[in-house]
N, C-alpha and C positions, 0 to 999 in steps of 0.2 A: 671218658674219651679225651683225647689230646686236644687243647682249647686253639691250638694254630688250625686244626683241622676241621673243628667246628667255625672259627671265624672266616676261613678259606670258602666253606660250603655255605655259610650265609651270605658272603658276598655273590658267590656263582653256585648256585645252588645246581644248575642243570649242565654245568661243565664237567665232565667224566673223562676227555683226553687228557694224555700226560705229556710231558716232554718229550717223553721215547717215541710216542706216537709222531709226535712233529717232525723228531729226526728222521724217522724211516718214510715220512710223506714228503720230505724234502732233502734227499741226500745229497752229499756235495756232488758236485756237477762233475761230469767225466769230460775232461778237456787235456788237451797237452799242456806238460810241464811249463811253468810259468807264464799259462794263459790268463790274461786279466778278466776279471767279471765286473765291468762297472757299470754306474746307473746315472742317469738323470731324472730328478724329481720335481717334478713342477708343483706349484699349487694352482689351484683353478680361481686365480684371483685377478686374471686380468692378461694383457698382451705378453709374446713373449720377449723379454728383455734381452738387449744386447749381451750382457755380462752371463745371461742362463744361455742363449745361442753358444758364446764361447765356450762356457762350461762343458755343454753337451759336445761339442766339438772335440774337444780334448778327450772327454771320456770316451767318445765314439772312436778315434783313433787309438788309442791305447790299446782298447779292445780287439779291434780289427788288426792293428801291427803285429798282437799277440796272439792272433788264432783264438780270440777269447768271446765273452759275449757281452753285448751293450743291451741293457733294458730300460724301460723309463715305466717309472710308476707315479701314481698321482696322490699326492699328500693334501688330501682334502677334509682334513679333521677339523679345520678353521670354518666351521660352517657360516659364519657372522661374514667373513670375507670373499665368501665363494662367488664367482660370476658364472653363470650357467652357460655350458659350451666353450668355456675359454680353455679347458682342457685338451678336447680335441682340437681345437685352434692351434694350440701351441704345437701338436703332433703334425698339423697340417704343414704348419710352417718350418719345421723342422725338415718335413720332408720335402720342401723346396729347395734347401740348402743341402739336399741329398744325404742326411743325417735320417737313417732309417733305423730304428731299434730290432733288435732281434727278438723281443718281447715288448709286449707294452700292455695297456689297458684296453685296447681295440682288438689287437692282434691275439692277446692273451699268452699262454705259456704254462709250462708245469710248475711253474715256481708262484702261481698266482694264488690269490687275486691281485690285480696290480694297482688296484685303489683301496686306500688306505681306510676308508669308511666301510668297505667290505671286508675287511680283515679281522673285523672285532673278533669273533671265537678264536683267532689266533693268539691276539692279545691276551684274552681272558686264559685260555691255557698257561701262559707266561706267568701271567700275576697270581694266578691262583696257586701255581707253583712256588713263587716267589714268598706268598704269604704263610705258605706250610714251612719253608724254608727259613722264616723269620728273616728275610732280606727285604721285606715290604711290610706295611702296617696302615691300617684304615685311620685317617685324620678326621675331626670332625670341628676344627676351628673354622669359625666363622670369620666373615670378611672383618668384621668388629674387632674379633678377637686377634686378626693378624695385624690390624690397624693400631691398636693398643702396644702390641709387641714390637711393632717398627719405633712408635714412640719414643718406647723405655730404652730400645737399642740406640736411638739417636742420641737421647738425655744422657746415657751412658759411653757413647762414642766409641761404641764397639760394632763391628762387621755387621750389617744387617742379614736378615734372613731366617730361614727354618733350620738350626742345625742345636747340636749340643744342647744346653739346657734349655735353649727356647725352644726345642722341638716337644713341645709338653705331651702331644699325643702318643708322643713314642714310649712313653713312661707310665702310660694309662694301665692298669689292670687289664690282663685279657678278660677278667670276666666283665668288668666296664665295658670293654670294647664289644665284646658279643651282646651284652644288654642293649646297647646303643643301635648296634645293626639289628636286633630283632624289634626295637622301637620303632624303625624306620627313620633315625636320624639322617640328615644328609652329610656324606661324605667324599673325600677323594683317598685315593691311593698313594703313598709317597714310600720311595725308596729308603730304606735305611742306610745311610752311608758310615762307613768306617773310618773316613778320612779325616784327616786334620789340616787347619789352613796354617801352622806353622810348617808343614812339611813341604817339599819338593820332589816332584816327581820329574824323570826324564824322559823328555818324549822324541822321538824320530817322526819327521816330516819329510816326504819323498824329495819336497822341494827345496825346503828351509833346513834340511838338516837336523841335526839333534840340538835341543835347548831343554831348560827347566822350565816348569810352570806349578804354580800352587796348586796342592792338591784340593779337590773337591772334599768339602765337608757339609754341605746341603743337601737335606733329604728333601730332593726335588719331589714335585707331584708328577707319577708315572701315568696316571689316568685321573681324569677331571671327573665333576659331579655327574655328567650326562654320560659316565662310561667309555669316553672315547681317549685314546691314548693322548699324552703330548708328544710332541715333537722328538724329544730325548727318547724315549720310552719305544716310541714307533721305530725310528732310526735304529734303536739296538735291534728289535725283532725282527723287522724286514730284511736287513743287511744280512743278520745271522741266516735265516731260514731263506733268504733268496741267495747266498751264498755269496755275497758281494766280497771281492777281494781289494780292489781299490776304490777309495772314496774320493773323488775328486770334487771339491766345493769352494767357493768363496773364501777369502781370506778372513773374512767376518765371522767364520765359525770357529777361528780359532780358540775364540775363548771358552766354547762349550768342550774343547779336546779333554778336559780331565774329566768331566761328567761321564762323557762317552766309553773313556777308557776305562773307567772306574765300573760301569754297568757291565761291560764284557768280563772284564775279570770277575766280579761278582757272582756272574752266571757261569764261569767257568768255560766262557766260549772263547776260540781264537781271535784275537783283535784282527779286524781289517787295516790295511795301512791306509794312509791320509795322506792327501797332496792339496794343499790349500793354494788355490789360483789367485794370483794378482786380480784386484779389483781395479775394473777400468775408470779412469777419472778423467776429469776435463778441467780446463782452466776458465776459472769465473772471478773476474774482477781481481784479477792478478794471483788468485790463491787455487789451489788444487783441490777439488771435491769430487766425490763419487759422482757418476752418471745418475741421474736422479730420472725415475717414471715420472714424477710431478712435473719438473721444470723443464726436462730436455726432449723435444721430441725426437731426436736422433737417438735417445735410448731404446725406444721400440725398433724392432727388427722390420716391422711392417712400413716404418719410415722409407727404409731403403728400398723395400719391395715396389712401395709405390712410385718412387722416384724413378725407378728403373735402372738400379745400379744392378751390374751383371753378378751373378751368385758368384761365378768363378772369382771375380775380384773382390768380393767383400769377404770370402772364405779366405783367400790370401791374405788380405789387410789382418784377419784375424790370426793367420799363420804366424806374421811378422810379430805380433803381440806374444804367441806363444812361445817362441824360441828364439834365442838372440841371434843364432846362428842361421835363421831362415834365410834372410837375405842375402848373405854370402853365397848360400846354396843356389837362390835364384837367378843370381848372376851368371854362375856357371852354368846353369839349365833353364835359359831363358822360356823355353817354351814347354818343358816338362809338366806333367801332372803333378800339383803341389802334393799330392799323399803319396808321391815316390820318396819324398821327405820323410825321415824316420823320427817323429816327435819325442823327446826327452824331456825328463823331468830335471836331468842336470841342468839343462840349457833355459828352465824356464826364468825369467824375471822375477827379483825380490820385491821390486818394489811396485806399485801400482801402476798400469799401464795408461798412458796418456792418451785419450783418443784425438785423433789427428783426421779431419775431415778431408782436408786436402790430399792427406797421403792416399786415403781411400779413394778419391777422385784420381789420382796419378795410377796407382795399381788398376784401377778400372780401365783406364784408358789404355793401358799397355795389353791386358787382356781382351778388349774389343778390337784393338789393333790386328791382335795375331787371329781372331777367327777368321775363317774361312767364311766368304759371301753367302754361302748356303746356310752357315751356321748362324751369322748374325741375324740372318732375314727371318729363320725360324723362330729364333728366341724374340727379336723385337715384334714379330708379329704376335707370338704367344703373350708376351706382356701388353701389346697394343691393345688386343682383344678386350684385356680387363680393366687398362687404366685410360687408353687414349683410343676412343672407338674411331675418330676422324683418320688417325694415322693409320689403325687397321684396315680402313676401308682403302686409303691409298696403296698401301700395299699389296692388297689382295686384288686391287683393280689389274694390276701387271706386275706380276712377281717377277719375272725376268726384268722387267724396266726398273725396278725397286734393286734388284740384285745389281744391275750395272750402275746404278748410282752409288750403291755402297761400297762396290768394289775400286771405286777410285783411288788409287794408289796403295791398295790393298796388296799385301803379298811382301815378300822380300825381308832383308833385315832390317830395313827401317820406314815398316810404314807408317803413313799417317796416322796421327793421333788426336782427330778431331772429336770426338765423342766420349764423355766419361761414363755415360748411362743411356738407357735406351729414350728416354726422354728429351735427350739433347739432341736425337738424330732429327725428327722431323723439321723442328723450328730453321735447322742449317738446311734443310734439302727441300723444303715445301714448295719454293719457287718453281721446281719442277713439274709442278703438276698445275694444269692450266688455271682449274679455278682458284687455287692460292695463288699463283702468278697475277691474276686479274684482281686479286685484293690489293696486291703491292700497287698496281698501276692505278687505283682508284684514288690513292691519296699522293701526296706530293713527292716528286722522284727526287732523290739527292744528286742531281747533277751539281757540276763546279760552279756555282754563281758567276764565276767572271768569264764563263764561256757565254757566247750568244747562241741563240737556237739556230740561227743559219750554221754555226760550225758545228755545233753537235747534229743536225739533220744530215750535214756533209760527210761527217765523219761516217755516221749510221749508213747511209746510203752508199760510199765507198767500201765499206767492209760487206755489206750486202752483196755487192757486186764481185767481192773476191773474197769466199770465205775459206777456200783454201783446206778444207778439212778431210782431204784424200792426203796431206802432207803428215809426216811424222811430227812430233809436238815442236822439236828444235826448229826443223824447217819451215813449219807453220808459224813459229815466232818470229823467224827472219823475214818473213815474207809480211805479217804483221807490221813490223819496223818500218817496211817498204811504204807500206798504205799510210803509216803515221806519218812519214816525211811528205808523201803527197799532200796529206790535209795540213801541213804546217805545224808538226808536232816532231821534237827531237827525238833520234831512235835511240837517244843515249841520254841517261839521267845526269850522266857528269857531264856531258856538253851541254846539258840546257842549264846546270848550275852556272856554267862559265858565261851563258849569254842568254837570259832570259828573255830579253827584250826581242829575240828573233824568232821566238816560237810561243805557240799557243799554249804549250806544256810539254811534256816528255812522254814516252811510251807507256808510261804507268797510267798517265793521265788519258792518253788515247784509248787503251783497254778497259780502263773503268768506263766510258761513255756506252761501250759495247755491252760491259758486265750488266750496266745499270738497266739498259734497255732489252736484256733477254732474262733478267732474274728480277729487276724491282730492286735490288740493292747493290751496297759496294763491295761487300763480301762473299765470296762463296768456295766451295772447294775448288780445286785445281780447273782453271776456266777452259784450259783446252778440252780437259776431258767432258766438263757438263757440256759444251758446244757440241761434240762428237755426239754425246747421248740424244741431246734435244734434234739435232739432226737440221739439215738445211731449210725442210719447210716449216717447222716449227720457229726456229729462229726468224726466217723472214718475216712470218706472220707477227710475232714480237717485234721485231723492230718497225716494221709498218705500223704498228698499232700504237708505238713510241711517238713514231714522227708524225701520225695524225695528231696524237695528243699535243705534240710541241706547236705545230701547225696551228691549234687551236687556239 
C-alpha cells in the first residue's frame, strides 16, 4: 500500500471526503463580471479596533461598489486569547456604523461555517490531500529540539527557522513516520516548501503596485498539535472555499505574503488579489507609532460611540484616510452621502495614516450642523438613552422644545457649528431646563465685579419691562441698544473705548447681564433665539429670581 496513503489515514482515519467534494460544495459564486468578494475576519480577542473598522469599511465599500459580496468570518483558533462574546460585539459595533455583512457567523450563508473552529472538517480534508500529494508531512520535533536547532543556527549565523537541512522531520523515512503515528507520538503538520531564500519573487499589490520579496523557504506549521489550523493555512482554505477575490488587510501582513502565495500555488488554486491598507498611526513624544489597543483609549471604536461622535462624521473621517482625493470631492459635494464617492485602490495612501482627533471633531461638527432638527433630535436621544440618561429625560420631557433649541441657526449654507458630538449638546443647552438653571443659580453668578448690585438690578428691571421679543432679531438688537443707553451703557463698543469713563460698559456688557440672569452663564447659543424659546413668562421668572438673589 502507498505509504503516503497510510500516513494520511493514520492522521485522519475518519476523513473520507476529497477536495473535489469541497469544490462542488463551495462552487465559484455567480456574480457580475468584476464583482469583488471581500471579507473581514476578526479574532474574538477584544473590542473593535479603529484599524479593524477602517479595514472592514474599505472591504465593505469595494464589495458594494462592484455589486459583489462582503462577508465576515470569525478567526477563533487562538483559544488562549479568546474573550467570550467579543465576536458578537464586533458585529454589533459594525452594524452601528452601517457595515452589514451579506454573510457572517450569526446570519450564516452558503459558504459557511463562518467560524474557523467549526471548519475543522474542511481543513482536515485539505491537509489529508496535501499529505497524499506529498505537499505536507508530520513533524515530531519537541520544543527542546526546536530550541537546540535555533541555538545551532545562531552559532552558525544562518537564517533561523525550519527549512532545508534544518527541517529534520521532512527527511524521516516514511516507515518511521508511520511508526511514530501509530505509537501516538505528538506531532504537528508542516507544509513542504519548495522555496529558496536566495530567490526573489515578483508580487503585485492593488495599493502598492509591483515589487520584489524574498521567496518563502520555511516549512511552516499548518496544523497545530491540537488539530486546529494555523492562521496561514486557515487563510488559504477559507479564502479559497469562500471564494474571496480581494483580500484587504493591514500592511503588517505584507511579510506573510510570500507564504500565502506559495500555498495557493502549491494547491493549484487561483490566487486572490491583495490590498495592504495603511496602518493608522499617532504621534507619541515626537515619534510616529501604531495606534495601540493597550496604550490608546481612542484605538477602541467604543471610545467614539460612548463620547457621542456622530456615525456619519467618524465614517467620513475614515474615508479621508482611505482615499487622498476624498476631501476634494467633499468640498464639491458638501451635503452628499459619503458613499456616493467611489473608493479607489489607486488613491490609497502608501504611508501610515496619522490619526487626527481634531480633524474627527471638525468633520463631526460639519455633519451635525447639516442634520435637520428631527434627525439630530432622534440621534441625540438614541445616544443619550444609552450613555446619558439625564439628557435623554430632558429631551423626552418635551421633544418639540428640544427641537426648537437645537434648531437655533440650523439650516442654510453656513449653519452654526456648536457641537462636535452628542455629549457636547447638553452641557451647552442644559440651562434651558429649569432644574439645571436652578443649579447654576445656586452657585456664584459670573457678573462683572466692577458693576454694583444696583446697576445690575436696574438693567434687569429695564429689560424685563421691554423684552421686545415680537421684533425681528436686528430690530430687537437696536431696541436693546436703546435700553443700554437708558441704563448708562454705550450702544457702541467703539464709542465706549473712546470714552470709558462716561459709561458703565458697552452693549455687550449690558447684554451679558441679561444673559447671566436667564441662563446662569456668560456664553450661550444665539441669545435672541434663546430668549424667544424661553418666552416672556419664563424670562421674567428667571430675572425676578436673579434680582431676589442680588437683593439678598
